[in-house]
Structure formats: structure tokens, C-alpha cells
C-alpha positions in Angstrom: 140.5 -75.7 32.0 139.3 -78.2 29.5 137.4 -81.1 31.2 136.8 -84.5 29.6 133.8 -86.7 30.6 134.9 -89.8 32.5 132.0 -91.8 31.0 132.2 -91.1 27.3 135.4 -89.0 26.8 133.5 -86.0 25.4 134.5 -82.4 26.2 132.3 -81.1 29.0 130.6 -77.7 29.3 132.2 -75.8 32.2 131.2 -73.0 34.5 127.7 -74.2 35.3 126.1 -72.9 38.5 125.1 -75.2 41.3 122.2 -74.1 43.4 119.9 -75.7 46.0 116.1 -75.1 45.4 114.7 -72.5 47.7 118.2 -71.1 48.4 119.8 -68.7 45.9 123.3 -68.8 47.5 124.3 -72.1 46.1 126.7 -74.5 47.7 130.1 -73.6 49.1 133.1 -75.7 50.0 134.9 -74.6 53.2 138.1 -75.7 54.9 138.6 -74.6 58.5 142.1 -73.1 59.0 144.2 -72.4 62.0 143.1 -69.3 63.9 139.8 -67.5 64.1 139.6 -65.9 60.6 141.6 -68.3 58.5 138.8 -70.3 56.9 139.0 -70.8 53.2 135.9 -71.2 51.0 135.1 -71.5 47.3 131.8 -71.7 45.4 131.1 -75.0 43.8 130.7 -75.2 40.0 129.8 -78.0 37.7 130.7 -79.3 34.3 128.0 -81.1 32.3 128.6 -83.6 29.5 126.5 -82.7 26.4 126.6 -86.3 25.2 125.7 -88.5 28.2 124.6 -86.0 30.9 127.4 -86.8 33.4 128.0 -84.0 35.9 131.4 -83.2 37.5 131.7 -80.8 40.5 134.8 -78.5 40.9 136.1 -75.3 42.4 138.1 -72.8 40.5 140.3 -71.6 43.4 141.5 -75.0 44.5 145.0 -73.7 45.3 143.7 -71.9 48.3 143.0 -75.2 50.0 145.9 -76.6 51.9 146.4 -79.8 54.0 
């Protein structure tokens, strides 16, 4: 999916990894579901603007999350 920077309208570089220093697993987004084993989770990714340095966070499998 093509992402455009909100700050300068430049096409962003997608699929960048997000990690926390001293932890190689990165950051996950989790939604608790109904029942014991119905949790949904996805790894967080980032897009970076090569023009102004703006960063946007996203998940690829956003359709798994329901309200």
C-alpha cells in the first residue's frame, strides 16, 4: 500500500522494522478477544518519509482486528 507523508506529501518508504533497544522482539499490537484463545496480534511496522523524516506506524493485518 502506497503511503503519503502527512507533513510534506512525499511518498514514504514502507516496511521498516520497529524495535525497542535491548529487546529484539519489537513491538506488537494486541486486541483481547472473547474467550481464552481469541486474542489477535500483529507486529508493528513503520513508514519513513525520505524528505522530512516523519514516521507513521501501521500493521499489515489490520482486518484481523474487530470491534
